[in-house]
C-alpha positions in Angstrom: 14.5 17.3 -12.0 10.7 17.7 -11.7 10.0 15.7 -14.8 12.4 13.0 -13.8 10.7 12.7 -10.4 7.3 12.6 -12.0 8.4 9.7 -14.3 10.0 7.8 -11.4 7.1 8.3 -9.0 4.5 7.5 -11.6 6.3 4.2 -12.3 6.5 3.5 -8.5 2.8 4.4 -8.2 1.7 2.0 -10.9 4.1 -0.8 -9.8 3.1 -0.7 -6.2 -0.6 -0.6 -7.2 -0.1 -3.6 -9.5 1.7 -5.6 -6.8 -1.0 -4.9 -4.2 -3.9 -5.7 -6.5 -2.1 -8.9 -7.9 -1.3 -10.0 -4.4 -4.9 -9.4 -3.3 -6.1 -11.7 -6.0 -3.7 -14.4 -4.9 -4.1 -14.2 -1.1 -6.7 -12.8 1.2 -5.0 -10.7 3.9 -7.8 -11.2 6.4 -7.6 -15.0 6.1 -3.8 -14.9 6.5 -3.7 -12.3 9.3 -3.2 -14.7 12.2 -0.4 -16.5 10.4 1.3 -13.3 9.3 1.2 -11.8 12.8 3.0 -14.9 14.1 6.1 -13.9 12.0 8.2 -11.5 14.0 9.6 -9.8 10.9 6.0 -9.1 9.7 5.2 -7.4 13.0 8.4 -5.4 12.8 7.7 -4.4 9.2 4.2 -3.2 10.2 5.6 -1.1 13.0 8.3 0.3 10.7 5.7 1.1 8.0 3.3 2.9 10.3 6.2 4.8 12.0 7.1 6.1 8.5 3.5 6.9 7.8 3.4 9.0 11.0 6.5 10.9 9.9 5.0 11.5 6.4 1.7 12.6 7.9 3.5 15.2 10.1 4.8 16.7 6.8 1.3 16.6 5.3 -0.1 18.3 8.4 2.5 21.0 8.1 1.8 21.5 4.3 -2.0 21.4 4.3 -4.1 24.0 6.1 -7.5 22.5 5.6 -8.5 20.0 8.3 -10.7 18.0 6.0 -7.8 17.6 3.5 -5.6 16.5 6.4 -8.2 13.9 7.4 -8.6 12.5 3.9 -4.9 12.1 3.5 -4.6 10.5 6.9 -7.2 7.8 6.0 -5.5 7.3 2.6 -2.0 7.0 4.0 -3.1 4.5 6.7 -5.2 2.4 4.3 -3.3 2.6 1.0 0.2 3.2 2.3 2.8 3.8 -0.4 0.1 4.1 -3.1 -1.3 7.2 -1.3 2.0 8.6 -0.3 3.3 8.4 -3.9 0.0 9.9 -5.1 0.4 12.8 -2.7 3.9 13.6 -3.8 2.9 13.4 -7.5 0.0 15.8 -6.8 2.5 18.2 -5.2 4.8 18.0 -8.2 2.0 18.6 -10.7 0.9 21.7 -8.7 4.3 23.3 -9.2 4.1 26.4 -11.3 6.8 27.2 -13.9 9.9 28.5 -12.1 9.1 27.0 -8.7 11.7 24.7 -7.3 11.4 21.4 -5.4 11.7 23.3 -2.2 8.2 24.5 -2.8 7.0 20.8 -2.7 8.9 20.2 0.6 8.3 23.5 2.4 5.5 25.7 1.0 2.1 25.4 2.7 -1.0 24.8 0.6 
């Protein structure tokens, strides 16, 4: 299961990174901001996204004991979104020792 998750999340990490970088080359978010914020679904999507980030950060705050680490992940989650979240979960999976189950990723504190 661990290896399957690593493969899947690595693919997601690289795909989302590609999409974000490719889109950045095609369109400047800061130039488009006023237009995008005039679209109700874009506003709803941003609220939905940052609500999800809050939930995921609560999990990170539970797992991590070092305040500096919590701060770094907060900045990364807010600025990089899914790229950072996927990276965090991949790091947790790579840190699993032989014999540890996925519950270690979800519940064990660092």
